[in-house]
C-alpha positions in Angstrom: 52.0 -9.3 78.4 50.9 -11.6 76.0 53.0 -13.1 73.5 51.9 -15.4 70.8 52.6 -17.3 67.5 50.1 -16.6 64.7 50.5 -19.7 61.7 48.4 -19.2 58.8 48.6 -22.1 56.3 47.0 -23.5 53.2 47.2 -25.5 50.3 48.1 -24.3 46.9 46.4 -25.7 43.6 49.1 -28.0 43.1 48.5 -29.6 46.5 52.0 -27.7 48.0 51.6 -26.7 51.9 52.0 -22.9 52.3 52.3 -21.1 55.4 53.0 -17.9 56.8 54.1 -17.4 60.5 54.2 -14.1 62.8 55.0 -13.0 66.6 52.5 -11.1 68.2 53.3 -9.1 71.4 50.7 -7.2 73.1 50.8 -5.3 76.6 48.6 -2.6 78.5 49.2 0.9 76.9 50.0 4.1 78.3 46.7 5.1 79.5 44.1 3.3 81.2 41.7 1.1 79.0 44.5 0.9 76.0 46.2 -1.9 74.7 49.8 -2.1 72.8 50.1 -4.6 70.0 53.3 -5.4 67.6 53.6 -7.7 64.6 56.8 -9.3 63.9 57.1 -11.6 60.6 58.8 -15.0 61.1 58.4 -16.1 57.4 60.4 -14.7 54.3 57.8 -12.4 52.5 54.8 -11.9 54.8 52.7 -9.3 53.9 52.7 -6.5 56.4 50.4 -4.0 57.9 51.7 -0.5 56.9 51.8 -0.2 60.6 53.2 -2.8 62.8 52.8 -1.1 66.2 49.6 0.3 67.1 47.1 1.2 69.9 43.7 0.2 70.8 40.9 0.5 73.2 40.4 -1.9 75.7 43.6 -4.0 76.9 46.2 -6.5 76.2 43.4 -9.0 74.9 41.7 -7.0 72.8 45.2 -5.7 70.9 46.3 -8.9 70.6 42.8 -9.9 68.5 43.0 -6.7 66.6 46.5 -7.7 65.5 45.2 -11.1 64.7 42.3 -9.5 62.3 44.9 -7.1 60.7 47.0 -9.9 59.7 44.2 -12.2 58.6 42.6 -9.3 56.6 46.0 -8.2 54.5 46.0 -8.9 50.4 48.0 -12.3 50.1 46.5 -13.9 53.2 43.2 -14.6 51.9 41.9 -18.0 52.4 44.7 -19.3 54.8 43.6 -21.1 58.0 44.5 -19.2 61.2 46.1 -20.8 64.4 47.3 -19.0 67.4 49.8 -20.4 69.7 50.2 -18.7 73.1 53.6 -21.2 73.0 55.9 -19.0 71.1 58.0 -22.1 70.3 55.2 -23.3 67.6 
């Protein structure tokens, strides 16, 4: 099982720092060659994909990276820099 915190940040036009934080959990799927991922918002008003839990081909690493890609591609998350922390306390 992989647990990570994804922090998105950028500066607004007025110089204020904006950030969004998500907790991502990934593990192996029920079948060989699958990975499951769950996305949990940790900041109020975070955009979320229609499905917050999904399965991908590969394994837990592929599931985690797929979740990060889904989050970064959401409308409203454009222009944010992304940092992935494997220590969930960050």
